[in-house]
C-alpha positions as a Markdown table, in Angstrom:
| # | Residue | x | y | z |
|---|---|---|---|---|
| 1 | Met | 82.0 | 102.1 | 120.3 |
| 2 | Asn | 81.3 | 98.2 | 119.3 |
| 3 | Phe | 84.6 | 97.6 | 117.5 |
| 4 | Met | 82.8 | 95.8 | 114.3 |
| 5 | Arg | 80.7 | 98.9 | 113.8 |
| 6 | Cys | 83.2 | 101.2 | 113.7 |
| 7 | Leu | 85.4 | 99.1 | 111.0 |
| 8 | Ser | 82.6 | 98.5 | 109.0 |
| 9 | Phe | 82.0 | 102.4 | 108.9 |
| 10 | Ser | 85.7 | 102.7 | 107.7 |
| 11 | Leu | 85.5 | 100.0 | 105.3 |
| 12 | Phe | 82.5 | 101.8 | 104.0 |
| 13 | Leu | 84.6 | 105.5 | 103.6 |
| 14 | Phe | 87.3 | 103.4 | 102.8 |
| 15 | Tyr | 85.9 | 102.2 | 99.1 |
| 16 | Ser | 83.5 | 105.7 | 99.0 |
| 17 | Phe | 86.4 | 107.9 | 99.1 |
| 18 | Phe | 89.3 | 105.6 | 97.3 |
| 19 | Phe | 88.3 | 102.7 | 95.3 |
| 20 | Asn | 85.4 | 105.1 | 93.0 |
| 21 | Thr | 87.9 | 107.3 | 91.7 |
| 22 | Lys | 89.6 | 106.7 | 88.6 |
| 23 | Asn | 92.7 | 108.2 | 89.3 |
| 24 | Val | 94.9 | 106.9 | 92.2 |
| 25 | His | 100.4 | 113.3 | 94.1 |
| 26 | Ala | 101.9 | 115.2 | 96.1 |
| 27 | Gln | 104.8 | 113.5 | 98.5 |
| 28 | Gln | 104.3 | 114.1 | 101.6 |
| 29 | Leu | 107.0 | 112.3 | 104.1 |
| 30 | Thr | 105.3 | 108.8 | 102.2 |
| 31 | Gly | 104.6 | 106.8 | 105.6 |
| 32 | Arg | 105.6 | 108.9 | 108.1 |
| 33 | His | 102.4 | 111.3 | 106.9 |
| 34 | Thr | 100.3 | 109.0 | 108.9 |
| 35 | Gly | 101.5 | 108.5 | 112.3 |
| 36 | Asn | 100.3 | 110.2 | 115.3 |
| 37 | Tyr | 103.7 | 111.4 | 116.6 |
| 38 | Ala | 104.1 | 112.7 | 113.1 |
| 39 | Gly | 103.7 | 116.4 | 114.6 |
| 40 | Met | 104.9 | 119.0 | 112.7 |
| 41 | Tyr | 105.8 | 116.9 | 110.3 |
| 42 | Arg | 102.0 | 116.0 | 109.4 |
| 43 | Ala | 100.8 | 119.8 | 109.2 |
| 44 | Thr | 101.4 | 120.4 | 105.6 |
| 45 | Phe | 99.5 | 117.3 | 105.1 |
| 46 | Asn | 96.6 | 118.2 | 107.2 |
| 47 | Pro | 97.5 | 121.2 | 109.9 |
| 48 | Ser | 94.9 | 120.1 | 112.6 |
| 49 | Ala | 97.6 | 117.3 | 113.1 |
| 50 | Ile | 99.1 | 119.4 | 115.9 |
| 51 | Val | 96.5 | 119.5 | 118.6 |
| 52 | Gly | 95.5 | 116.6 | 120.6 |
| 53 | Thr | 98.8 | 115.0 | 121.0 |
| 54 | Arg | 100.9 | 113.9 | 123.6 |
| 55 | Tyr | 103.6 | 116.6 | 123.0 |
| 56 | Arg | 103.5 | 119.6 | 124.8 |
| 57 | Tyr | 106.1 | 120.8 | 121.8 |
| 58 | Gln | 107.9 | 119.6 | 119.1 |
| 59 | Ile | 111.4 | 121.2 | 117.5 |
| 60 | Asn | 112.2 | 120.2 | 114.0 |
| 61 | Leu | 116.1 | 120.8 | 114.1 |
| 62 | Val | 116.4 | 119.4 | 110.1 |
| 63 | Ala | 114.6 | 117.5 | 107.7 |
| 64 | Phe | 114.8 | 117.1 | 104.0 |
| 65 | Asn | 112.7 | 115.0 | 101.3 |
| 66 | Ala | 114.1 | 114.5 | 97.8 |
| 67 | Ala | 113.7 | 112.5 | 95.1 |
| 68 | Val | 116.4 | 110.9 | 94.1 |
| 69 | Asn | 117.8 | 107.5 | 91.9 |
| 70 | Asn | 119.7 | 104.5 | 92.8 |
| 71 | Arg | 123.1 | 106.4 | 91.2 |
| 72 | Tyr | 122.6 | 108.7 | 94.1 |
| 73 | Phe | 124.1 | 105.8 | 96.7 |
| 74 | Lys | 126.5 | 104.9 | 94.2 |
| 75 | Tyr | 128.0 | 108.4 | 93.9 |
| 76 | Phe | 126.8 | 110.2 | 97.2 |
| 77 | Arg | 127.1 | 113.5 | 96.2 |
| 78 | Thr | 125.3 | 115.2 | 99.1 |
| 79 | Asp | 124.1 | 118.5 | 97.6 |
| 80 | Ala | 122.7 | 116.6 | 94.7 |
| 81 | Leu | 119.9 | 115.8 | 96.8 |
| 82 | Phe | 118.4 | 119.5 | 96.5 |
| 83 | His | 119.2 | 120.1 | 92.8 |
| 84 | Pro | 115.4 | 121.4 | 92.2 |
| 85 | Phe | 115.8 | 124.0 | 94.5 |
| 86 | Arg | 119.4 | 124.9 | 93.4 |
| 87 | Asn | 119.0 | 125.7 | 89.7 |
| 88 | Pro | 118.2 | 129.5 | 90.4 |
| 89 | Tyr | 121.8 | 129.8 | 92.9 |
| 90 | Thr | 124.4 | 127.8 | 91.0 |
| 91 | Ser | 125.8 | 126.3 | 88.0 |
| 92 | Asn | 128.1 | 124.4 | 89.5 |
| 93 | Glu | 128.0 | 120.5 | 87.6 |
| 94 | Leu | 124.3 | 120.7 | 87.8 |
| 95 | Tyr | 123.9 | 118.8 | 85.3 |
| 96 | Gly | 125.8 | 115.9 | 86.6 |
| 97 | Lys | 124.1 | 116.1 | 90.0 |
| 98 | Ser | 120.5 | 116.4 | 88.3 |
| 99 | Lys | 121.4 | 112.1 | 87.1 |
| 100 | Leu | 121.4 | 111.7 | 91.1 |
| 101 | Thr | 118.1 | 112.5 | 91.4 |
| 102 | Gly | 114.9 | 111.2 | 89.2 |
| 103 | Thr | 111.3 | 111.5 | 88.7 |
| 104 | Ile | 108.9 | 110.0 | 90.5 |
| 105 | Thr | 106.5 | 110.0 | 87.4 |
| 106 | Glu | 106.7 | 107.8 | 84.1 |
| 107 | Ile | 107.5 | 109.4 | 80.8 |
| 108 | Pro | 106.1 | 111.7 | 79.4 |
| 109 | Asn | 105.7 | 113.1 | 82.7 |
| 110 | Ile | 108.7 | 114.6 | 84.7 |
| 111 | Asn | 108.6 | 115.2 | 88.7 |
| 112 | Val | 111.1 | 115.8 | 90.7 |
| 113 | Leu | 110.8 | 117.0 | 94.0 |
| 114 | Ala | 113.1 | 118.4 | 96.8 |
| 115 | Glu | 112.2 | 120.5 | 99.9 |
| 116 | Leu | 114.3 | 121.2 | 103.1 |
| 117 | Arg | 112.5 | 121.8 | 105.9 |
| 118 | Thr | 114.6 | 124.1 | 108.2 |
| 119 | Pro | 113.8 | 125.0 | 112.0 |
| 120 | Ser | 110.2 | 124.7 | 113.1 |
| 121 | Ala | 108.2 | 124.0 | 116.2 |
| 122 | Phe | 105.0 | 123.9 | 117.6 |
| 123 | Leu | 103.5 | 124.2 | 121.0 |
| 124 | Ala | 100.4 | 123.5 | 123.2 |
| 125 | Phe | 98.4 | 124.4 | 125.4 |
| 126 | Gly | 95.6 | 123.1 | 127.9 |
| 127 | Asn | 95.2 | 119.7 | 130.1 |
| 128 | Lys | 94.2 | 117.7 | 127.1 |
| 129 | Gln | 96.3 | 119.9 | 124.2 |
| 130 | Gln | 93.9 | 121.1 | 122.8 |
| 131 | Phe | 95.0 | 124.1 | 121.8 |
| 132 | Ala | 98.1 | 124.3 | 119.4 |
| 133 | Val | 100.4 | 127.1 | 117.9 |
| 134 | Gly | 103.5 | 126.6 | 115.7 |
| 135 | Val | 105.7 | 127.9 | 113.0 |
| 136 | Gln | 106.8 | 126.0 | 110.1 |
| 137 | Thr | 109.4 | 126.9 | 107.4 |
| 138 | Arg | 111.2 | 125.3 | 104.8 |
| 139 | Leu | 112.1 | 125.8 | 101.2 |
| 140 | Arg | 110.6 | 124.0 | 98.4 |
| 141 | Gly | 111.9 | 123.6 | 94.9 |
| 142 | Leu | 110.2 | 121.3 | 91.3 |
| 143 | Ile | 111.1 | 120.3 | 88.2 |
| 144 | Gln | 108.3 | 119.1 | 86.1 |
| 145 | Gly | 107.8 | 118.2 | 82.6 |
| 146 | Thr | 104.2 | 117.3 | 80.2 |
| 147 | Gly | 104.5 | 115.9 | 77.0 |
| 148 | Val | 108.4 | 114.1 | 77.1 |
| 149 | Pro | 109.1 | 113.1 | 74.1 |
| 150 | Pro | 111.0 | 109.8 | 74.5 |
| 151 | Ile | 113.9 | 110.9 | 72.3 |
| 152 | Ile | 114.4 | 113.4 | 75.0 |
| 153 | Ser | 114.6 | 110.9 | 77.7 |
| 154 | Glu | 116.2 | 108.8 | 75.9 |
| 155 | Val | 119.0 | 111.4 | 74.8 |
| 156 | Tyr | 119.1 | 112.9 | 78.6 |
| 157 | Thr | 119.4 | 108.7 | 80.3 |
| 158 | Lys | 122.2 | 107.6 | 77.6 |
| 159 | Arg | 124.0 | 110.7 | 76.2 |
| 160 | Leu | 125.3 | 111.3 | 73.3 |
| 161 | Asp | 128.8 | 110.6 | 73.6 |
| 162 | Phe | 128.8 | 106.9 | 75.1 |
| 163 | Gly | 127.3 | 105.4 | 72.0 |
| 164 | Asp | 124.1 | 104.2 | 72.8 |
| 165 | Val | 121.7 | 106.5 | 71.4 |
| 166 | Lys | 120.8 | 105.1 | 67.7 |
| 167 | Ala | 120.6 | 107.5 | 64.3 |
| 168 | Ser | 116.6 | 108.3 | 64.3 |
| 169 | Ser | 114.6 | 110.9 | 62.9 |
| 170 | Gly | 110.5 | 112.4 | 63.9 |
| 171 | Ser | 109.0 | 115.5 | 65.6 |
| 172 | Phe | 107.5 | 116.0 | 68.8 |
| 173 | Lys | 105.4 | 118.9 | 70.4 |
| 174 | Asp | 103.6 | 120.3 | 73.6 |
| 175 | Phe | 106.3 | 119.7 | 75.1 |
| 176 | Thr | 107.1 | 121.9 | 78.2 |
| 177 | Ile | 109.8 | 122.2 | 81.3 |
| 178 | Ser | 110.0 | 124.1 | 84.4 |
| 179 | Gln | 111.7 | 124.6 | 87.7 |
| 180 | Gln | 110.3 | 126.2 | 90.7 |
| 181 | Thr | 111.5 | 127.6 | 94.0 |
| 182 | Phe | 110.2 | 129.4 | 96.9 |
| 183 | Phe | 110.6 | 129.8 | 100.4 |
| 184 | Glu | 107.7 | 128.9 | 102.7 |
| 185 | Thr | 107.0 | 130.9 | 106.4 |
| 186 | Ala | 103.8 | 129.1 | 107.9 |
| 187 | Leu | 102.0 | 129.7 | 111.1 |
| 188 | Val | 99.9 | 127.1 | 112.3 |
| 189 | Val | 96.9 | 127.2 | 114.5 |
| 190 | Ala | 94.9 | 124.3 | 115.8 |
| 191 | Ala | 92.6 | 123.6 | 118.5 |
| 192 | Met | 90.4 | 120.2 | 119.6 |
| 193 | Pro | 86.7 | 121.9 | 119.7 |
| 194 | Leu | 84.9 | 118.9 | 121.1 |
| 195 | His | 86.3 | 115.6 | 123.3 |
| 196 | Ile | 84.0 | 113.3 | 124.8 |
| 197 | Glu | 86.2 | 110.8 | 126.5 |
| 198 | Gly | 86.0 | 107.5 | 124.2 |
| 199 | Leu | 83.6 | 108.8 | 121.8 |
| 200 | Leu | 84.7 | 111.4 | 120.0 |
| 201 | Lys | 87.4 | 113.7 | 118.8 |
| 202 | Val | 87.2 | 117.1 | 116.8 |
| 203 | Lys | 90.2 | 118.9 | 115.6 |
| 204 | Val | 90.5 | 121.4 | 113.6 |
| 205 | Gly | 93.5 | 123.7 | 112.1 |
| 206 | Gly | 94.5 | 125.7 | 109.8 |
| 207 | Ser | 97.9 | 127.4 | 108.3 |
| 208 | Ile | 98.5 | 130.8 | 106.3 |
| 209 | Lys | 101.7 | 131.1 | 104.5 |
| 210 | Arg | 104.0 | 133.5 | 103.3 |
| 211 | Leu | 105.9 | 132.6 | 100.0 |
| 212 | Ser | 109.1 | 134.7 | 99.1 |
| 213 | Ala | 111.9 | 133.9 | 96.8 |
| 214 | Gly | 110.2 | 132.5 | 94.2 |
| 215 | Arg | 112.0 | 131.8 | 91.1 |
| 216 | Asn | 110.9 | 130.0 | 87.3 |
| 217 | Val | 112.6 | 129.1 | 84.4 |
| 218 | Phe | 110.7 | 127.3 | 81.6 |
| 219 | Leu | 110.9 | 126.2 | 78.4 |
| 220 | Lys | 107.8 | 125.1 | 75.8 |
| 221 | Ile | 108.3 | 124.1 | 72.7 |
| 222 | Asn | 104.9 | 123.7 | 70.4 |
| 223 | Ser | 106.5 | 121.6 | 67.3 |
| 224 | Ala | 109.8 | 120.6 | 66.3 |
| 225 | Asn | 111.5 | 118.0 | 64.2 |
| 226 | Tyr | 114.8 | 116.0 | 65.4 |
| 227 | Asn | 117.2 | 114.1 | 63.7 |
| 228 | Ile | 119.8 | 112.0 | 65.5 |
| 229 | Arg | 123.1 | 111.8 | 63.4 |
| 230 | Thr | 126.0 | 109.3 | 64.4 |
| 231 | Leu | 129.7 | 111.1 | 64.3 |
| 232 | Asn | 131.5 | 108.4 | 65.1 |
| 233 | Ala | 131.2 | 105.4 | 67.2 |
| 234 | Glu | 130.6 | 107.1 | 70.2 |
| 235 | Glu | 129.5 | 110.4 | 69.6 |
| 236 | Ser | 126.4 | 112.2 | 68.2 |
| 237 | Glu | 124.7 | 115.2 | 67.7 |
| 238 | Met | 120.6 | 115.9 | 67.8 |
| 239 | Asp | 119.2 | 118.2 | 65.0 |
| 240 | Trp | 116.4 | 120.2 | 66.1 |
| 241 | Thr | 114.2 | 122.0 | 63.1 |
| 242 | Asn | 111.5 | 123.9 | 62.3 |
| 243 | Val | 110.8 | 124.9 | 65.8 |
| 244 | Asn | 108.3 | 126.8 | 67.1 |
| 245 | Tyr | 109.3 | 127.7 | 71.1 |
| 246 | Glu | 108.4 | 130.1 | 74.1 |
| 247 | Tyr | 111.0 | 130.4 | 77.3 |
| 248 | Gly | 111.5 | 132.6 | 79.9 |
| 249 | Tyr | 113.0 | 133.4 | 83.5 |
| 250 | Thr | 112.1 | 135.5 | 86.4 |
| 251 | Gln | 115.7 | 136.2 | 87.4 |
| 252 | Pro | 119.1 | 134.6 | 85.8 |
| 253 | Val | 121.1 | 132.2 | 88.2 |
| 254 | Thr | 122.1 | 134.6 | 91.5 |
| 255 | Pro | 124.8 | 133.2 | 94.2 |
| 256 | Phe | 122.0 | 132.2 | 97.3 |
| 257 | Ser | 121.7 | 134.8 | 100.6 |
| 258 | Leu | 119.8 | 134.5 | 103.4 |
| 259 | Gly | 118.3 | 138.5 | 102.0 |
| 260 | Ser | 117.1 | 136.6 | 99.0 |
| 261 | Leu | 114.8 | 134.9 | 101.2 |
| 262 | Phe | 112.6 | 138.0 | 102.1 |
| 263 | Ser | 113.8 | 140.5 | 99.2 |
| 264 | Asp | 111.1 | 141.8 | 97.1 |
| 265 | Gln | 113.3 | 141.2 | 94.1 |
| 266 | Tyr | 111.7 | 137.9 | 93.9 |
| 267 | Gly | 108.4 | 136.2 | 93.6 |
| 268 | Arg | 105.9 | 136.6 | 96.6 |
| 269 | Gly | 102.6 | 135.2 | 97.3 |
| 270 | Met | 100.3 | 133.6 | 100.2 |
| 271 | Ala | 99.1 | 130.2 | 100.7 |
| 272 | Tyr | 96.8 | 128.7 | 103.1 |
| 273 | Asp | 95.9 | 124.9 | 104.5 |
| 274 | Leu | 92.5 | 123.8 | 105.7 |
| 275 | Gly | 91.8 | 120.3 | 107.8 |
| 276 | Ala | 90.1 | 118.7 | 110.2 |
| 277 | Thr | 90.5 | 115.3 | 112.0 |
| 278 | Val | 87.8 | 113.3 | 113.8 |
| 279 | Glu | 88.8 | 110.3 | 116.1 |
| 280 | Leu | 86.3 | 107.9 | 117.1 |
| 281 | Gly | 86.1 | 105.0 | 119.8 |
| 282 | Gln | 88.6 | 103.9 | 121.8 |
| 283 | Ile | 89.8 | 99.8 | 122.8 |
| 284 | Arg | 89.6 | 98.9 | 126.1 |
| 285 | His | 92.8 | 98.2 | 128.8 |
| 286 | His | 94.8 | 100.4 | 126.2 |
| 287 | Glu | 98.1 | 102.0 | 127.4 |
| 288 | Pro | 97.3 | 105.2 | 128.5 |
| 289 | Tyr | 100.1 | 107.2 | 126.6 |
| 290 | Arg | 99.6 | 105.3 | 123.5 |
| 291 | Ser | 96.8 | 106.8 | 120.6 |
| 292 | Asn | 93.6 | 105.6 | 121.5 |
| 293 | Tyr | 90.8 | 105.2 | 119.2 |
| 294 | Ile | 89.3 | 102.8 | 116.6 |
| 295 | Val | 88.6 | 105.1 | 113.7 |
| 296 | Arg | 90.4 | 108.6 | 112.7 |
| 297 | Leu | 89.3 | 110.4 | 109.2 |
| 298 | Gly | 90.8 | 113.6 | 108.1 |
| 299 | Ala | 90.6 | 115.6 | 105.3 |
| 300 | Ala | 92.0 | 118.5 | 104.0 |
| 301 | Ile | 93.1 | 121.2 | 101.6 |
| 302 | Thr | 96.7 | 122.6 | 101.6 |
| 303 | Asp | 98.8 | 124.6 | 99.0 |
| 304 | Ala | 96.1 | 126.9 | 97.8 |
| 305 | Gly | 97.8 | 130.0 | 96.6 |
| 306 | Ser | 100.2 | 131.3 | 94.4 |
| 307 | Val | 103.3 | 133.5 | 93.6 |
| 308 | Ser | 103.7 | 137.0 | 91.9 |
| 309 | Tyr | 106.7 | 137.9 | 90.5 |
| 310 | Pro | 108.3 | 141.3 | 89.7 |
| 311 | Thr | 108.3 | 142.3 | 86.3 |
| 312 | Ser | 111.7 | 144.6 | 86.1 |
| 313 | Val | 113.6 | 141.4 | 86.0 |
| 314 | Gly | 112.0 | 138.7 | 84.1 |
| 315 | Lys | 111.9 | 137.8 | 80.3 |
| 316 | Ile | 109.6 | 135.8 | 78.1 |
| 317 | Tyr | 110.3 | 135.0 | 74.8 |
| 318 | Arg | 109.1 | 133.5 | 71.9 |
| 319 | Gly | 109.2 | 132.5 | 68.5 |
| 320 | Thr | 110.5 | 130.1 | 65.4 |
| 321 | Leu | 113.9 | 129.0 | 64.8 |
| 322 | Ala | 114.7 | 127.2 | 61.5 |
| 323 | Lys | 117.6 | 124.8 | 63.0 |
| 324 | Thr | 119.5 | 124.1 | 66.3 |
| 325 | Thr | 121.8 | 121.1 | 66.6 |
| 326 | Phe | 123.0 | 119.6 | 70.3 |
| 327 | Asn | 126.0 | 117.9 | 71.2 |
| 328 | Gln | 126.9 | 116.5 | 74.7 |
| 329 | Asp | 128.8 | 119.7 | 75.7 |
| 330 | Lys | 125.5 | 121.7 | 75.0 |
| 331 | Ile | 123.3 | 119.5 | 76.6 |
| 332 | Val | 125.3 | 119.7 | 79.8 |
| 333 | Ala | 125.8 | 123.7 | 79.3 |
| 334 | Leu | 121.7 | 123.9 | 79.3 |
| 335 | Gly | 121.7 | 121.5 | 82.2 |
| 336 | Asp | 124.3 | 123.7 | 84.2 |
| 337 | Asn | 123.1 | 127.6 | 83.6 |
| 338 | Ser | 119.3 | 127.1 | 82.0 |
| 339 | Val | 119.2 | 130.9 | 81.8 |
| 340 | Gln | 122.0 | 131.2 | 80.0 |
| 341 | Ser | 122.0 | 128.6 | 77.4 |
| 342 | Leu | 118.5 | 129.2 | 76.7 |
| 343 | Glu | 119.3 | 132.7 | 75.9 |
| 344 | Ser | 122.3 | 131.7 | 73.4 |
| 345 | Thr | 120.2 | 128.4 | 71.8 |
| 346 | Phe | 117.3 | 130.5 | 70.8 |
| 347 | Pro | 116.8 | 134.2 | 69.7 |
| 348 | Lys | 115.3 | 136.7 | 71.3 |
| 349 | Thr | 112.7 | 137.8 | 69.5 |
| 350 | Asn | 108.8 | 139.0 | 70.6 |
| 351 | Ala | 110.0 | 139.7 | 73.9 |
| 352 | Arg | 108.2 | 140.7 | 77.1 |
| 353 | Ala | 108.1 | 141.0 | 80.9 |
| 354 | Tyr | 108.0 | 138.2 | 82.8 |
| 355 | Asp | 104.1 | 138.3 | 83.3 |
| 356 | Leu | 103.4 | 135.0 | 85.1 |
| 357 | Thr | 101.8 | 134.2 | 88.2 |
| 358 | Thr | 102.3 | 130.4 | 89.6 |
| 359 | Thr | 99.7 | 128.6 | 91.1 |
| 360 | Leu | 100.9 | 126.2 | 93.8 |
| 361 | Pro | 99.6 | 122.7 | 93.5 |
| 362 | Gln | 96.7 | 123.2 | 95.3 |
| 363 | Met | 95.7 | 119.5 | 96.9 |
| 364 | Leu | 92.7 | 117.4 | 98.5 |
| 365 | Asn | 94.2 | 115.0 | 101.4 |
| 366 | Leu | 91.5 | 112.6 | 102.2 |
| 367 | Asp | 92.8 | 109.7 | 105.1 |
| 368 | Val | 91.0 | 107.0 | 106.9 |
| 369 | Asp | 93.5 | 105.6 | 109.5 |
| 370 | Val | 92.3 | 102.6 | 111.5 |
| 371 | Gln | 93.7 | 100.6 | 114.8 |
| 372 | Phe | 92.8 | 96.7 | 114.7 |
| 373 | Leu | 95.3 | 96.2 | 117.7 |
| 374 | Lys | 96.8 | 98.3 | 120.3 |
| 375 | Ser | 99.5 | 100.6 | 118.3 |
| 376 | Phe | 99.2 | 98.5 | 114.8 |
| 377 | Phe | 97.1 | 100.8 | 112.3 |
| 378 | Ile | 96.4 | 100.5 | 108.6 |
| 379 | Asn | 95.8 | 103.9 | 106.5 |
| 380 | Ala | 94.5 | 104.6 | 103.3 |
| 381 | Thr | 95.6 | 107.9 | 102.1 |
| 382 | Tyr | 94.1 | 109.3 | 98.7 |
| 383 | Leu | 95.7 | 112.9 | 97.4 |
| 384 | Glu | 93.6 | 114.5 | 94.9 |
| 385 | Asn | 95.0 | 117.5 | 92.9 |
| 386 | Gln | 93.1 | 120.3 | 92.5 |
| 387 | Thr | 94.4 | 122.8 | 90.3 |
| 388 | Ala | 93.9 | 123.0 | 86.4 |
| 389 | Gly | 95.6 | 124.7 | 84.2 |
| 390 | Ala | 99.0 | 124.0 | 82.5 |
| 391 | Leu | 103.2 | 124.8 | 83.3 |
| 392 | Pro | 105.0 | 126.7 | 84.3 |
| 393 | Ala | 101.8 | 128.9 | 85.1 |
| 394 | Tyr | 100.1 | 125.9 | 87.1 |
| 395 | Val | 101.7 | 123.4 | 88.8 |
| 396 | Gln | 100.2 | 120.3 | 89.6 |
| 397 | Gln | 100.9 | 116.7 | 91.7 |
| 398 | Pro | 99.5 | 113.6 | 90.2 |
| 399 | Asn | 96.8 | 112.0 | 92.0 |
| 400 | Thr | 98.2 | 109.6 | 94.7 |
| 401 | Phe | 96.5 | 106.7 | 96.8 |
| 402 | Val | 98.8 | 105.3 | 99.6 |
| 403 | Leu | 98.2 | 102.2 | 101.9 |
| 404 | Thr | 99.8 | 102.0 | 104.8 |
| 405 | Pro | 100.1 | 99.4 | 107.4 |
| 406 | Arg | 101.6 | 100.7 | 110.7 |
| 407 | Phe | 103.4 | 100.1 | 114.3 |
| 408 | Glu | 103.6 | 103.5 | 116.5 |
| 409 | Asp | 104.4 | 104.3 | 120.0 |
| 410 | Glu | 106.3 | 107.2 | 121.2 |
| 411 | Asp | 109.3 | 105.9 | 121.0 |
| 412 | Ala | 109.3 | 104.1 | 117.8 |
| 413 | Glu | 107.6 | 103.7 | 114.3 |
| 414 | Phe | 107.5 | 101.8 | 111.8 |
| 415 | Thr | 105.5 | 101.8 | 108.1 |
| 416 | Leu | 105.3 | 100.2 | 105.0 |
| 417 | Pro | 103.9 | 102.3 | 102.6 |
| 418 | Ile | 102.1 | 101.2 | 99.0 |
| 419 | Ser | 101.6 | 104.1 | 96.6 |
| 420 | Trp | 99.7 | 104.1 | 93.6 |
| 421 | Ile | 100.5 | 107.0 | 91.3 |
| 422 | Asp | 98.2 | 108.2 | 88.6 |
| 423 | Gly | 100.1 | 107.6 | 85.3 |
| 424 | Asn | 102.9 | 104.9 | 86.2 |
| 425 | Ser | 102.1 | 101.4 | 85.5 |
| 426 | Ser | 103.4 | 99.6 | 88.9 |
| 427 | Pro | 102.8 | 100.6 | 92.3 |
| 428 | Ser | 106.1 | 102.1 | 94.7 |
| 429 | Ile | 106.4 | 100.1 | 98.1 |
| 430 | Gly | 108.7 | 102.3 | 100.6 |
| 431 | Phe | 109.0 | 102.3 | 104.7 |
| 432 | Ser | 109.8 | 104.7 | 107.2 |
| 433 | Leu | 111.2 | 104.1 | 110.6 |
| 434 | Arg | 111.6 | 106.8 | 113.5 |
| 435 | Leu | 113.8 | 105.8 | 116.7 |
| 436 | Gly | 113.9 | 108.1 | 119.3 |
| 437 | Pro | 114.6 | 111.5 | 117.6 |
| 438 | Ala | 115.5 | 110.5 | 114.2 |
| 439 | Phe | 113.8 | 108.7 | 111.3 |
| 440 | Ile | 114.5 | 107.7 | 107.6 |
| 441 | Gly | 112.1 | 107.0 | 105.1 |
| 442 | Phe | 111.7 | 105.9 | 101.4 |
| 443 | Ser | 108.5 | 106.3 | 99.4 |
| 444 | Asn | 110.2 | 103.4 | 96.3 |
| 445 | Phe | 112.5 | 100.5 | 97.2 |
| 446 | Ser | 112.8 | 99.5 | 93.8 |
| 447 | Gly | 114.1 | 103.0 | 92.8 |
| 448 | Leu | 116.9 | 102.3 | 95.3 |
| 449 | Val | 117.7 | 98.6 | 93.7 |
| 450 | Lys | 116.9 | 99.9 | 89.7 |
| 451 | Ile | 113.9 | 97.7 | 89.3 |
| 452 | Asn | 112.1 | 99.6 | 87.0 |
| 453 | Asn | 113.6 | 100.5 | 83.3 |
| 454 | Pro | 114.8 | 103.5 | 83.5 |
| 455 | Pro | 114.3 | 103.3 | 87.2 |
| 456 | Arg | 111.1 | 105.7 | 88.5 |
| 457 | Ala | 113.0 | 107.7 | 91.8 |
| 458 | Thr | 112.3 | 107.4 | 95.4 |
| 459 | Met | 111.6 | 110.2 | 97.6 |
| 460 | Ala | 114.1 | 109.8 | 100.4 |
| 461 | Tyr | 113.9 | 111.8 | 103.4 |
| 462 | Phe | 115.3 | 112.0 | 106.9 |
| 463 | Gly | 115.0 | 114.0 | 109.9 |
| 464 | Ile | 115.8 | 114.8 | 113.9 |
| 465 | Asn | 113.2 | 116.5 | 116.0 |
| 466 | Leu | 113.1 | 117.3 | 119.5 |
| 467 | Trp | 109.9 | 117.4 | 121.9 |
| 468 | Lys | 108.6 | 117.3 | 125.2 |
| 469 | Leu | 106.0 | 115.0 | 126.4 |
| 470 | Asn | 102.5 | 115.8 | 128.7 |
| 471 | Glu | 103.3 | 114.8 | 132.2 |
| 472 | Lys | 100.0 | 114.3 | 132.6 |
| 473 | Arg | 98.8 | 110.9 | 130.4 |
| 474 | Val | 95.4 | 110.9 | 128.9 |
| 475 | Lys | 93.2 | 108.2 | 130.0 |
């Protein structure tokens, strides 16, 4: 197939899919999600990725993907990485550890993510790896907020006991913050039904996912007035008056146990992913053991599903409150144990059982991957939110466009992803590196060096895997 013809076709798709959209995020190991040697790590982006590769099998020993800011590397508290899904299990210094994470989106939105990819694997069959089946497990946590008032962001960032928050007053409305946690076990199946040597490969795949250990806690402030009062040179207090509120939780804070991952006392549900990949053309005189196509096109729907919760424990309360006052100790307590602090701050009026269902952040993932030179690729990815609704019942991720130059072979890979996230004022530039069995990456280099003020977080990820390559090198 003529190289320039394929290149023109890919550029046409690039402009049609991406630059004609108004919004330009689910973080899928940004940069790493583009590679032909990503295997199980790419399956959450497009499940067809595990078929037709060089791998006979691949085993993920452990991997994590978490939002952190530059303070994390200053204080280096390892467990702070998993703050977004530790809230339901512990109240030990969570407020302080939350200061080491950060949001990948800008105020008035908050988006803090973390996932722990526990042991997972896939096995491929056939002389050209045309069938594959795998099992993927991961623990996922999200802290999200909408309509976040600037004064709340300022008080959280600067604290009320350092003398940095000045006296002020005002009002806000439609502020919601929610924390979600669940465990995912996925069966991934993929096949390559069409393979015309040197011209075309068609791959399809799907995942069926069992969701368990679901928990949620949320706070909605429909309207409130605020007043910051200065007590002395260092301390201030924040009064809320005429507060119209709603809050709820599915479970109180309970220590983690393996049994809780599968217990029917917590949220449970089902979800699915569907994806397809088409590879077109090949480069002449290409090394037989490297991916050889001119254009790769991919499309997938991911996280189509929901989590339901037992109604025997969880509660939702709503009402009005004439006045409540926050000092720094009370804010810390709210961060450490949100359920207990919410109940002690807001009256438990108009109680009802927790009867909400959480709709997952369903995404449409599109990507075009062009091999310009041997082993040098440029990938364009667009991730579009497909979930309509408000927190806490509907979890969303912002739309994102990612442009990623990439060099890869079977032993090493380097990427330089540039991400445009809907609602952010500037793009994020990251990098990832794979050497042998290990990889590491960051989605936003400025999140490491505090270029933004306040700094946006970076998704930091690391993983170790084992594999066996197909001994027969496919031409």
